[in-house]
KERO-568604 format. One line per 2 residues: number of its first residue (from 1); their letters; for each residue z, y, x of C-alpha. Coordinates in Angstrom, 1 decimal, padded with zeros to 4 digits. Each point is the difference from the previous one (the first is absolute). Layout:
<recs>
NUM) a) Z Y X; ...;
</recs>
This chain:
<recs>
1) md) -050.6 -099.0 -062.0; 000.6 003.8 -000.5;
3) rs) -001.8 000.0 -003.0; 001.8 -002.5 -001.7;
5) ma) 003.4 001.8 001.0; -001.0 002.8 -001.8;
7) rs) -000.9 -000.8 -003.4; 003.4 -001.9 000.1;
9) gg) 001.8 003.0 000.8; -002.2 001.9 -003.1;
11) rt) 001.1 -003.0 -002.1; 003.7 000.9 000.3;
13) er) -000.1 003.0 000.7; -001.6 000.4 -003.9;
15) lr) 002.4 -001.9 -001.1; 002.8 001.8 000.8;
17) pq) -000.6 003.4 -002.3; 000.7 -002.8 -002.8;
19) lp) 002.6 -001.0 001.4; 002.0 003.5 000.1;
21) es) 003.5 000.8 001.8; 002.7 002.1 -000.9;
23) gf) 001.8 003.2 002.3; 003.5 000.6 000.2;
25) pg) 002.7 -001.7 -000.9; -002.4 -002.9 000.1;
27) ga) -001.5 -001.6 002.9; 001.8 -002.6 002.6;
29) gv) 000.8 002.6 002.4; 000.7 003.2 -001.6;
31) as) 003.7 -001.3 000.0; 000.0 -000.2 003.9;
33) aa) -001.8 002.9 000.7; 002.4 001.9 -002.5;
35) gl) 002.9 -001.7 001.2; -000.9 001.6 003.8;
37) vl) -000.2 003.4 -000.9; 003.2 000.0 -002.1;
39) li) 001.7 -001.5 003.1; -001.3 002.3 002.4;
41) li) 000.8 002.7 -001.5; 003.9 -001.2 -000.5;
43) av) -000.3 -000.7 003.9; -000.9 003.4 000.2;
45) fc) 003.1 000.9 -002.1; 001.9 -002.1 002.1;
47) vl) -001.0 002.5 003.3; 000.3 003.0 -002.1;
49) gl) 002.4 000.0 -002.7; 002.8 -001.9 002.0;
51) ta) -000.2 003.5 002.9; 002.0 002.6 -000.4;
53) sp) -002.8 002.0 001.0; -003.5 -001.5 001.2;
55) va) -001.6 002.9 001.5; 003.1 001.4 002.0;
57) al) 000.1 -003.6 001.0; -003.6 000.1 000.7;
59) fs) -000.3 003.1 001.8; 003.5 000.8 001.1;
61) gp) 001.7 -000.8 003.2; 003.1 -002.3 001.1;
63) ap) 002.6 -000.3 -003.2; 003.0 003.0 001.3;
65) av) 003.1 -001.2 000.9; 001.6 001.5 -002.8;
67) ps) -002.3 000.0 -003.1; -001.3 002.7 -001.2;
69) gv) 001.6 000.4 -003.7; 002.8 -000.6 001.6;
71) ta) 000.1 002.5 002.6; -001.1 002.5 -002.9;
73) aq) 003.3 -000.7 -002.4; 002.3 001.4 003.0;
75) rr) -002.0 003.3 000.8; 000.6 000.3 -004.4;
77) da) 003.3 -001.0 000.5; -000.2 003.0 002.8;
79) ea) -001.2 002.0 -002.1; 002.5 -000.6 -002.7;
81) fa) 002.7 000.9 001.5; -001.2 003.0 001.5;
83) ks) -001.0 001.1 -003.9; 003.4 -001.0 -000.7;
85) ig) 001.9 002.3 002.5; -002.4 002.6 -001.2;
87) vs) 000.6 -000.3 -003.5; 003.8 000.0 001.4;
89) aa) -000.5 003.7 001.7; -001.9 001.4 -003.3;
91) sa) 003.0 -001.5 -002.1; 002.4 001.0 002.6;
93) ah) -001.6 003.7 000.6; -000.3 000.5 -004.2;
95) sl) 003.5 -000.3 -000.4; 000.9 002.3 002.2;
97) qv) -002.6 003.0 -001.2; 001.8 -000.5 -003.1;
99) va) 003.4 000.4 001.0; -001.4 003.0 002.3;
101) ds) -002.1 001.1 -003.4; 003.8 -000.3 -002.9;
103) qa) 001.4 003.0 001.9; 003.0 -002.7 001.4;
105) fd) 001.1 001.7 003.0; 000.8 003.5 -001.8;
107) np) 002.9 -000.8 -000.6; 002.6 001.1 002.7;
109) di) 001.9 -004.1 000.1; -002.7 -001.5 002.9;
111) gh) 002.1 -002.7 000.1; 000.2 -000.7 -004.0;
113) al) -003.6 000.2 000.0; -000.3 -002.6 002.5;
115) sk) 002.2 -002.3 -002.2; -002.0 000.4 -002.5;
117) lg) -003.3 -000.7 001.8; 001.5 -002.8 001.7;
119) ag) 000.7 -002.1 -003.6; -002.7 000.7 -001.8;
121) hh) -002.2 -001.3 002.9; 002.0 -003.2 000.9;
123) sw) -003.5 -001.0 003.0; 000.6 003.5 001.5;
125) rg) 002.1 -001.6 003.2; 001.8 003.4 000.8;
127) iv) -001.0 003.5 -000.5; 000.0 003.7 001.9;
129) ll) -000.6 003.5 000.3; -001.3 001.7 002.9;
131) da) -001.0 002.9 000.9; -003.8 000.3 000.2;
133) as) 000.2 002.3 003.1; 002.3 -001.3 002.2;
135) rt) 000.7 -003.6 -001.6; 003.5 000.3 000.5;
137) li) 001.7 -001.6 -002.8; 001.4 001.1 -003.0;
139) aa) 001.3 -002.6 -002.5; 000.1 -004.0 000.2;
141) hg) 000.3 -002.4 -002.6; -000.3 -004.1 000.7;
143) ep) -001.2 -002.1 003.1; -000.1 002.7 003.0;
145) vq) -003.5 001.3 000.0; -002.1 -000.3 003.7;
147) vd) -001.4 003.3 -000.6; -001.3 -000.2 003.8;
149) al) -002.7 -001.8 -001.1; -001.6 002.8 -001.7;
151) ag) -001.1 001.6 002.5; -003.0 001.6 000.5;
153) ad) -000.2 -000.6 -003.9; -000.7 003.7 -001.9;
155) lg) 002.5 000.0 -002.0; -001.6 003.5 -002.2;
157) rp) -001.6 -002.9 -002.4; 000.9 -004.0 -000.8;
159) tv) 000.0 -002.4 002.8; 000.8 -003.5 000.2;
161) rp) 001.1 -001.1 002.7; 000.5 -003.9 001.6;
163) ym) 002.9 -001.3 002.2; 001.3 -002.6 000.5;
165) pp) 003.6 -000.3 001.2; 001.5 -002.5 002.6;
167) gg) 000.6 -003.1 -001.8; -000.9 001.5 -003.3;
169) vp) -002.5 -000.2 -002.6; -003.0 002.0 000.3;
171) ll) 000.9 003.4 -002.3; -002.6 003.5 -000.7;
173) ls) 001.2 003.0 000.0; -000.9 002.3 -002.3;
175) tv) -000.5 003.9 -000.1; -000.2 002.6 -002.2;
177) pl) 000.4 004.3 000.4; 003.1 001.3 -002.6;
179) pd) -001.7 003.9 -000.6; 003.4 001.3 002.2;
181) gr) -000.9 -001.2 003.4; 001.4 -003.1 -000.3;
183) vl) -001.9 -003.7 000.2; 002.0 -002.8 -002.2;
185) va) -000.5 -003.2 001.7; 000.6 -003.6 -001.4;
187) st) -000.5 -003.4 001.7; -001.2 -003.2 -001.8;
189) al) 000.3 -003.4 000.8; -003.3 -002.0 000.6;
191) ri) 000.1 -003.7 -001.6; -001.9 -002.9 002.5;
193) al) -000.2 -002.9 -001.4; -000.4 -002.6 003.2;
195) pp) -000.6 -003.6 000.2; 004.1 -002.0 000.7;
197) pg) 000.3 -000.4 003.8; -000.9 -003.6 000.9;
199) ga) -002.1 000.1 -003.4; -003.6 -001.6 -000.2;
201) lr) -001.0 003.5 000.9; 000.7 001.6 002.9;
203) qh) -001.2 004.7 -000.4; 000.3 003.1 001.7;
205) lr) 000.0 003.4 -001.0; 000.3 002.9 001.3;
207) lv) -000.5 004.0 -001.1; -001.7 001.6 003.0;
209) ad) -000.8 003.8 -000.3; -003.0 001.8 001.1;
211) dg) 000.5 000.7 003.5; 000.6 -003.6 000.3;
213) tv) 003.8 000.0 000.0; 002.0 -002.7 -001.6;
215) lg) 002.3 001.0 -002.3; 001.0 -002.9 -001.3;
217) sv) -000.5 -003.9 000.5; 001.8 -003.6 -002.1;
219) ga) -000.8 -002.9 -000.4; -000.8 -002.8 002.8;
221) da) -000.6 000.7 003.4; -003.4 000.3 001.7;
223) dp) -001.5 -001.1 002.9; -002.1 001.9 002.1;
225) at) -002.6 -000.6 -000.6; 001.0 000.9 -004.2;
227) rd) 000.6 003.4 001.5; -002.4 000.7 001.8;
229) ml) -002.5 -000.3 -003.2; 002.9 002.0 -002.0;
231) gi) -000.6 002.4 002.5; -003.6 -000.1 -000.5;
233) aa) 000.3 000.0 -004.0; 002.8 003.0 000.6;
235) sa) -003.1 001.9 001.0; -002.8 -000.9 -002.6;
237) ar) 002.5 000.9 -002.7; -000.8 003.5 000.4;
239) ag) -003.9 -000.8 -000.9; 001.1 -002.6 -003.4;
241) sg) 001.3 -003.8 -000.4; -002.0 -003.0 001.5;
243) vl) 001.4 -003.4 002.0; 000.5 -001.3 002.2;
245) tg) 000.3 -003.8 001.7; 001.3 -001.9 003.3;
247) av) -000.2 -002.5 001.9; 000.9 -003.8 -001.3;
249) sp) 003.3 -000.9 001.6; 000.0 -003.6 001.0;
251) gp) 001.4 -002.4 -001.3; 000.2 -003.6 -002.8;
253) ap) 000.4 003.4 -002.8; -002.1 003.2 001.7;
255) la) 000.4 002.8 -001.3; -001.8 004.0 000.3;
257) pv) 001.7 003.1 000.2; -002.0 002.1 -003.0;
259) va) 000.5 003.6 000.4; -000.6 002.2 -003.2;
261) ya) 000.9 004.1 000.4; -000.8 002.7 -003.0;
263) pv) 000.6 003.8 000.0; 002.8 000.8 -002.6;
265) tt) -001.4 003.2 -001.9; 001.0 001.9 -003.5;
267) da) -002.1 001.8 -001.9; 000.9 003.7 001.7;
269) gt) -001.7 -002.4 003.0; 001.2 -001.6 003.3;
271) lg) 003.6 -000.2 001.2; -000.2 -000.8 003.1;
273) la) 001.1 -003.6 -000.5; -001.6 -003.5 000.8;
275) vv) 001.0 -003.7 -001.6; -000.7 -002.8 002.8;
277) ta) 001.1 -003.2 -000.3; -000.6 -002.9 001.4;
279) tw) 000.4 -003.5 -001.4; -000.7 -003.8 001.9;
281) lp) -002.1 -002.4 -002.2; -001.3 -003.2 000.3;
283) ad) -003.3 -000.5 002.0; -001.6 -002.7 -001.4;
285) ta) -000.3 001.0 -003.7; -004.0 000.7 -000.1;
287) pa) -001.8 -003.1 -002.2; -002.7 -002.3 001.6;
289) rw) -003.3 002.1 000.0; -002.0 -003.0 -000.9;
291) pg) 002.3 -002.0 -002.8; -002.7 -001.7 -001.6;
293) lv) -002.9 -000.4 002.6; 000.9 -003.4 000.7;
295) pa) 000.0 -001.4 -004.3; -003.2 002.3 -000.4;
297) va) -000.9 -001.9 002.9; 001.1 -004.0 -001.5;
299) ll) -001.6 001.5 -003.4; -003.4 000.9 001.7;
301) ai) 000.2 -003.4 001.4; 000.7 -002.0 -003.4;
303) ai) -002.9 002.3 -001.6; -002.6 -001.0 002.8;
305) gg) 001.0 -003.5 000.5; 000.8 -000.9 -003.4;
307) tm) -003.9 001.9 -001.6; -002.0 -002.6 002.6;
309) lv) 002.0 -002.7 -001.3; -000.7 000.7 -003.3;
311) rr) -003.7 000.8 000.5; -000.7 -002.1 002.8;
313) gl) 001.6 -003.2 -002.3; -000.7 001.5 -003.6;
315) vt) -002.3 002.7 -000.3; -003.1 -000.9 002.6;
317) pi) 000.1 -003.9 -001.2; -000.4 001.1 -003.7;
319) rr) -002.7 002.3 000.8; -001.8 -002.5 002.5;
321) lr) 000.2 -002.5 -003.1; -001.2 002.5 -002.0;
323) dd) -003.3 000.6 001.9; -000.2 -003.7 000.0;
325) al) 000.5 -000.2 -003.2; -002.8 002.0 -001.2;
327) kv) -002.9 -001.8 002.9; 001.1 -003.1 -002.1;
329) vs) -001.2 000.7 -003.1; -002.5 002.1 001.0;
331) gt) -001.5 -003.6 001.8; -000.2 002.6 003.4;
333) an) 003.5 -002.3 001.7; -001.6 -001.5 003.2;
335) sp) 002.7 -000.7 001.1; 004.1 -001.8 -000.8;
337) vr) 001.5 002.5 -001.7; 002.9 001.5 002.1;
339) ra) 003.3 -001.2 -000.3; 003.7 001.2 000.7;
341) wt) 003.1 -001.2 001.1; 001.8 001.9 -003.5;
343) ve) -000.1 -002.9 -002.3; -000.3 001.5 -003.5;
345) vf) -003.7 001.8 002.1; -000.7 -003.8 001.5;
347) ri) -000.2 -001.8 -003.8; -002.5 002.7 -001.3;
349) aa) -002.2 -000.4 004.0; 000.2 -003.8 -001.2;
351) al) -001.2 000.2 -003.4; -002.7 002.9 000.8;
353) er) -001.1 -003.4 003.1; -000.8 -002.2 -003.0;
355) cr) -002.3 002.6 -002.0; -002.5 000.2 002.7;
357) pg) -002.2 -001.4 001.3; 000.7 -002.8 002.4;
359) gr) 004.0 000.8 -000.1; 002.5 -001.6 001.4;
361) kp) 003.5 -001.8 -001.1; 003.0 001.8 002.0;
363) rs) 002.4 -002.3 002.0; 002.7 002.1 -000.7;
365) tr) 001.6 003.0 -001.5; 003.2 000.4 001.2;
367) gv) 000.2 003.7 001.4; 003.1 002.2 -000.5;
369) pa) 000.3 001.8 -003.5; -001.0 003.2 -000.3;
371) rl) 003.5 001.4 -002.0; 001.0 -001.4 003.4;
373) vv) -002.2 002.6 001.5; 001.2 003.3 -001.9;
375) gv) 004.0 -001.3 -000.2; -000.4 000.2 004.2;
377) mt) -000.7 003.7 -000.6; 002.1 000.4 -002.9;
379) vs) 003.2 -002.0 002.1; -000.6 002.4 002.7;
381) ml) 000.1 003.2 -001.7; 003.2 -000.8 -002.2;
383) aw) 001.7 -001.4 003.7; -001.7 003.5 001.2;
385) sa) 002.2 002.1 -002.9; 003.1 -002.0 000.3;
387) am) 000.5 000.4 003.8; -000.8 004.5 -001.1;
389) fw) 002.6 -000.5 -001.9; 002.6 -001.5 001.7;
391) tl) -000.5 001.7 003.1; -001.2 003.5 -000.4;
393) gq) 000.6 -000.3 -003.9; 004.2 -000.6 001.3;
395) hs) -000.6 003.0 001.6; 003.3 002.0 -000.2;
397) aq) 000.8 003.5 001.5; 001.8 000.7 003.1;
399) vs) 002.3 002.8 -000.4; 002.1 000.4 003.3;
401) ps) 003.9 000.9 -000.5; -000.6 003.7 001.5;
403) lv) -002.8 000.6 -002.1; 002.8 -000.7 -003.4;
405) ta) 002.6 002.0 001.3; -002.8 002.9 000.8;
407) qe) -000.5 -000.5 -003.5; 003.4 000.2 -001.5;
409) lr) 000.1 002.8 002.8; -002.1 002.3 -002.0;
411) la) 001.2 -000.7 -003.6; 003.6 001.0 001.5;
413) rs) -001.7 003.5 001.6; -001.9 000.3 -003.6;
415) ad) 003.3 -000.8 -002.3; 001.6 002.0 002.3;
417) al) -002.2 003.2 -000.9; 000.1 -001.0 -003.7;
419) rs) 003.6 000.5 000.6; -000.1 003.6 002.1;
421) av) -002.3 001.2 -002.6; 002.3 -000.4 -003.0;
423) ts) 002.9 000.7 001.2; -001.6 003.1 002.0;
425) gl) -000.7 000.4 -003.7; 003.1 000.7 -001.1;
427) ge) 001.1 002.0 003.1; -002.1 002.1 -001.2;
429) lr) 001.4 -000.1 -003.8; 004.0 000.5 001.6;
431) av) -001.3 003.0 002.6; -001.2 002.0 -003.4;
433) ar) 002.9 -000.3 -001.8; 002.5 000.6 002.4;
435) ln) -002.5 003.0 001.7; -001.9 001.4 -003.0;
437) tg) 000.9 002.8 -001.9; -001.3 000.2 -003.3;
439) kl) -003.9 -000.9 000.4; -001.1 -003.6 000.2;
441) tv) -002.3 -000.1 003.2; -001.1 -003.3 000.3;
443) dd) -003.3 -000.7 002.2; 000.1 -003.8 001.0;
445) pa) -003.1 -001.0 -000.6; 001.8 -003.8 -000.2;
447) fr) 001.3 001.5 -003.4; -002.2 -000.5 -003.3;
449) sv) 002.4 002.3 -002.4; 003.7 001.4 001.5;
451) yv) 002.0 001.3 -002.8; 003.3 000.6 -001.3;
453) vd) 002.1 -001.3 -002.6; 003.5 000.1 -001.7;
455) qt) 001.9 -002.2 -001.7; -001.4 -000.7 -003.2;
457) ga) -003.4 -000.9 001.5; -001.5 003.2 -001.0;
459) vs) -002.8 001.6 002.9; 001.3 003.8 001.4;
461) qr) -002.2 000.6 002.8; -002.9 -002.0 001.2;
463) sg) -003.5 000.3 002.8; -002.2 -001.9 000.4;
465) ka) -001.1 -002.3 -003.0; 001.7 -001.3 -002.8;
467) pl) 002.7 -002.5 000.1; -001.0 -003.6 000.0;
469) re) 003.5 -000.4 -001.1; 002.0 001.3 -003.1;
471) gp) 004.0 000.0 -001.5; 002.5 000.3 002.5;
473) lp) 001.1 -001.9 003.9; 001.4 -003.4 -001.7;
475) ag) 003.6 000.1 -000.1; 002.2 -001.0 003.9;
477) ts) -002.7 001.6 001.5; 001.4 001.4 002.9;
479) ae) -000.1 003.5 001.6; -003.5 -000.9 001.7;
481) gl) -001.9 -002.3 001.1; -003.5 -002.6 -000.5;
483) qq) -000.7 -001.5 -003.6; -002.6 -001.5 -001.5;
485) hn) -000.6 000.7 -003.2; -001.8 -002.8 -002.2;
487) ts) -001.0 -003.9 000.4; -002.9 000.6 -002.5;
489) gr) -002.4 002.6 -000.8; -003.5 000.8 001.3;
491) lp) 001.0 002.0 003.2; 003.8 -000.6 002.3;
493) vv) 002.3 003.2 -000.7; 001.6 000.3 003.3;
495) ya) 002.8 002.7 001.3; 002.3 001.6 001.5;
497) hv) 003.0 002.4 -002.0; 002.7 002.4 001.5;
499) rl) 002.5 001.1 -002.0; 000.5 004.1 -000.3;
501) sd) 003.5 001.7 000.8; -000.7 001.0 -004.1;
503) gr) -000.4 -003.5 -001.3; -003.6 -000.4 -000.3;
505) tl) -002.1 -002.2 002.1; -002.7 000.6 002.1;
507) vg) -002.8 -002.6 -000.5; -002.8 -000.9 002.4;
509) ef) -002.2 -002.7 -001.5; -002.6 -001.2 003.2;
511) dv) -003.5 000.0 -000.4; -000.8 -003.7 000.1;
513) tr) -003.6 000.5 001.3; 001.2 001.6 003.2;
515) lp) 002.6 -003.0 000.8; -002.2 -002.5 001.6;
517) qp) -000.8 001.9 002.7; 002.7 -000.6 001.9;
519) ll) -000.8 -004.0 -000.9; -003.6 000.1 001.5;
521) pa) 000.4 -000.3 003.9; 001.3 -003.3 -000.9;
523) ga) -003.7 -001.1 000.1; 000.0 -002.5 -002.8;
525) rv) 001.0 -000.3 -004.1; 003.5 001.4 000.0;
527) rv) 001.8 000.0 -003.0; 003.4 001.6 -001.2;
529) vd) 002.2 -001.8 -002.9; 003.3 000.2 -001.6;
531) da) 002.9 -002.2 -000.6; -002.0 -001.9 -003.2;
533) dr) -003.2 -000.2 003.0; -002.3 002.3 -002.6;
535) ti) -002.3 002.0 002.4; 000.8 003.7 000.5;
537) id) -002.4 001.3 002.7; -003.4 -002.6 001.5;
539) th) -002.3 001.6 002.1; -002.3 -001.8 -001.0;
541) gy) -000.3 001.3 -004.1; 002.4 -002.2 -002.5;
543) la) 001.2 000.4 -003.8; 003.6 001.0 000.1;
545) fa) 002.5 -001.5 000.0; -002.0 -004.0 000.0;
547) ql) 002.1 -002.9 001.0; -000.3 -001.3 003.7;
549) ae) -001.9 -003.4 -000.9; -000.5 -001.9 003.1;
551) pa) 003.2 -002.0 001.4; -000.6 001.1 003.1;
553) lr) 000.6 003.4 -000.2; 002.8 -000.4 -002.6;
555) ka) 001.8 -001.7 002.5; -001.0 001.9 002.9;
557) ta) 001.7 003.3 -002.4; 003.5 -002.5 -001.2;
559) aa) 000.3 -000.7 004.3; -000.3 003.9 000.3;
561) rt) 002.6 000.5 -002.0; 002.5 -001.8 001.3;
563) gh) -001.0 001.7 003.6; -002.1 -002.3 001.1;
565) ss) -003.1 001.9 001.1; -002.2 -002.3 001.5;
567) aq) -003.5 -000.5 -000.1; -002.3 -003.2 -000.1;
569) vt) -003.3 -001.7 -000.2; -001.0 -000.8 -003.5;
571) gd) -003.3 -002.2 -000.4; -002.2 003.1 001.4;
573) tv) 002.1 002.4 -000.1; 003.5 001.5 001.7;
575) la) 002.2 000.4 -002.5; 003.1 003.2 000.6;
577) ar) 002.4 001.6 -002.1; 002.8 002.6 000.8;
579) wi) 002.9 001.8 -001.9; -000.9 003.0 -000.1;
581) as) 003.8 001.1 000.8; 002.9 -001.9 000.0;
583) rg) 002.5 003.4 -000.1; -001.3 003.7 -000.8;
585) pa) -001.1 002.0 -002.4; -003.2 -002.5 000.0;
587) st) 002.2 -003.7 -000.9; 000.1 001.6 -003.8;
589) lh) -003.8 -000.2 -000.9; 000.8 -004.4 001.4;
591) wv) -003.7 000.4 001.1; -001.6 -002.6 002.3;
593) vv) -003.2 000.2 002.1; -002.3 -003.0 000.0;
595) ae) -002.6 000.0 002.8; -003.1 -002.9 -000.6;
597) qp) -001.8 000.1 002.6; -003.2 -002.2 000.2;
599) ig) -000.1 -001.6 004.0; -003.7 001.0 000.7;
601) al) 001.7 003.6 -000.3; 001.8 -000.8 002.8;
603) gv) -003.2 -000.7 002.1; 000.4 -003.2 000.3;
605) ad) -002.6 -003.3 -002.1; 001.6 -000.3 -002.9;
607) gs) -000.4 -002.4 -002.9; -003.4 000.8 000.0;
609) lr) -001.2 -002.6 002.2; 001.6 -002.3 -002.0;
611) dr) -001.3 000.6 -003.3; -003.5 000.4 001.8;
613) ar) 000.1 -003.3 001.2; 000.5 -001.3 -002.7;
615) aa) -002.0 001.4 -002.5; -002.8 -001.3 002.9;
617) al) 001.2 -003.3 -000.4; 000.2 000.6 -004.2;
619) ft) -003.9 000.7 000.3; -000.9 -002.7 001.9;
621) av) 002.1 -002.7 -001.6; -001.4 001.2 -003.3;
623) la) -003.3 000.2 001.9; 000.1 -003.6 001.2;
625) vv) 000.2 -001.0 -004.0; -002.2 001.5 -001.3;
627) la) -002.6 -001.1 002.1; 001.3 -003.4 -000.4;
629) gw) -000.4 000.5 -003.3; -003.5 001.7 001.0;
631) he) -001.4 -002.3 001.6; 001.6 -003.1 -002.4;
633) lv) -002.0 001.3 -003.5; -002.6 001.3 001.9;
635) vi) -001.1 -002.1 002.2; 002.3 -003.8 000.5;
637) rp) -000.1 -000.6 -003.5; -004.1 000.5 -000.9;
639) lr) -000.1 -001.5 003.3; 002.0 -003.5 -001.1;
641) rv) -001.7 -000.2 -003.1; -003.4 000.1 001.4;
643) aa) 001.5 -003.2 002.4; 001.1 -001.8 -003.1;
645) aa) -003.4 000.5 -001.9; -001.9 -000.8 003.3;
647) er) 001.6 -003.3 000.9; -000.7 -001.4 -003.9;
649) va) -003.2 000.7 000.8; -000.1 -001.8 003.1;
651) ag) 001.7 -002.1 -002.0; -003.5 -000.3 -002.2;
653) dl) 001.7 001.6 -003.5; -002.1 002.2 -000.6;
655) te) 001.1 001.0 -003.6; 001.9 002.8 000.7;
657) tv) -001.5 003.0 000.7; 001.6 002.1 002.5;
659) yp) 000.6 004.1 -001.2; -000.2 002.4 003.0;
661) qr) 003.7 002.2 -000.3; -001.5 003.0 001.1;
663) qd) -002.9 001.6 001.7; 000.7 -001.0 003.3;
665) ei) -000.6 -002.2 003.1; 002.7 -002.3 -001.5;
667) gt) -002.9 000.6 -003.6; -002.8 -000.1 001.7;
669) va) 001.6 -003.2 001.5; 000.7 -001.7 -003.4;
671) sc) -003.5 001.0 -001.1; -001.4 -001.8 002.4;
673) ld) 001.4 -002.4 -000.5; -000.7 -000.2 -003.1;
675) ic) -003.5 -000.4 000.0; 000.0 -002.8 002.4;
677) rq) 002.1 -001.3 -002.5; -002.8 000.0 -002.9;
679) el) -002.7 -000.6 003.2; 002.6 -003.8 000.4;
681) gv) -000.1 -000.7 -003.5; -003.4 000.7 -000.3;
683) rr) -001.1 -002.5 002.7; 002.1 -002.6 -001.5;
685) he) -001.7 000.1 -003.1; -003.4 000.0 001.4;
687) pv) -002.1 -002.8 -001.6; -001.5 -002.0 003.8;
689) pe) -003.7 000.5 000.0; -002.3 -003.1 -001.6;
691) el) -002.1 -000.3 003.4; 003.6 -000.9 001.6;
693) lt) 001.0 -002.4 -002.5; -003.6 -002.0 000.4;
695) gs) 000.2 000.3 002.9; 003.6 -001.2 000.5;
697) rs) -001.6 -003.3 -002.2; -002.6 -000.8 002.4;
</recs>
């Protein structure tokens, strides 16, 4: 028995090399195997790609009450505000130093000199002249200056001290010593943009000295727990900037106080002052840590279940049929050809059974079509794609009104900083025009070029680079102001001008490469456009005078020109626009500042989750179609073709040759079926032996 089986197996093995089978992309099981691998990769993409930081999600602890991106933005806001105070202090000290160097107080008429200073520096709220030794008042102009705030200050060198008058706005007191033992003191106001009372955002801001003394505070009232955090932050500000997060308040809309702090510094060093802010932000803005886990598990179930269905219902029966067909044609089939519940395989097996000696005709050919087996897996994948698209694929970024207001507040402060930069440059020219004794000395880095031009446009004095503009000032130009010279060209030309007493004009051209610096703290792409929406400044690089193309941006700038400066969420971006100035010298520029902040940069879930979910749904849908086509072309159609040939052979039609379409398992079955067809034909035409005929007659 064992010898017989060995001889039978040997004949089958000798037949296999005569019917070779190719590899990829042929083969009944290649498509299902490749599909399984690709579906597993898509599932991995769902787990990792739909998570903002998968490594952090694996190894980090519980999610914070307020996302780290939101708290980092608050820290940047505090640093930006501290920097703006430092810039204001440095600008005031520089202006005072210019006055001291101009020898304006050599004139015995001190009151007239102070009046000229007040007229030349509109930002100075009050000016006083003190005796350095006794600190007694010699002369004053404008608003009263609180000299007591300078107690303990070294008046022998330039000094800046903050002061918060009761119920007023914060002031900076800047001092500069004069050569004759007197001290010039000027007070400038600090513009602080705060959210409107009763709005979506609550914020508290205070200025704190190094010794912990609160010099003043504005904004919302702080509860006891938040006041304790403010005290801790004030002490920590001496070492640098940082941020603290408090406990979440109970309620339907839980809020958490975020306290940020930063020291105020200038190029000369620290001012002994710190900015501390407290902002109450929603505590439920953190996205789910593993939003793609459930879809990934579902896709894995479909991949494994569908692959098992295809392999058990189609691939395995085809391979068993191939093995049995080889046994039949080699004459070693000692048992019936194994049947399957796939209709096409069953029909071929029935035809092969007729070729086997002693084979029996099957009673029924009922079963499941091969297309139905593949169709179940295809429909399952398409259903998963549709579910993915209509769930996570429709996920919209959730941005709380408080975060939108915070972004609007950042833009407001940046716009104020830009307005302050250009008006400060105008004030610098104004001071030079009123105090200069004949020598052009303007060393403000905001200007690229400063020069004097007469009525014909001829330049008589110049400091810095060659002027970009040419010719006289336009007709009807005011005695002083800010102007945008051109609306086309390689580079925008923006300048300040002040008319001199002899009829000539002092012109200072701003360095447009430095103008974006006040806008950087907004933390977004910020553009400045003129009244025709032409780009003048862009923090991300730009083509000069390029028009705003997006309708949403144009709509925002149009609303800003009417005074409606509000931020809104458009798609995956927070848009905010603000008029730089509705009055004052900067209003002649007609500039609007517009900011585009991706929602993801605010520290909350943005549209990337939706986009990646849609990508996963698209990949899976495309893969479902590709796998269905692959099975149809490589497996189902060749199998149905062989099944049709098998029925012809079983019906006795032996005239048509059965050709293999491909060199794979189905091709091997086709070749074996053709051998069977030939064998049946030989049996049909074989003559009856003479001895059998004689015997039958007798």
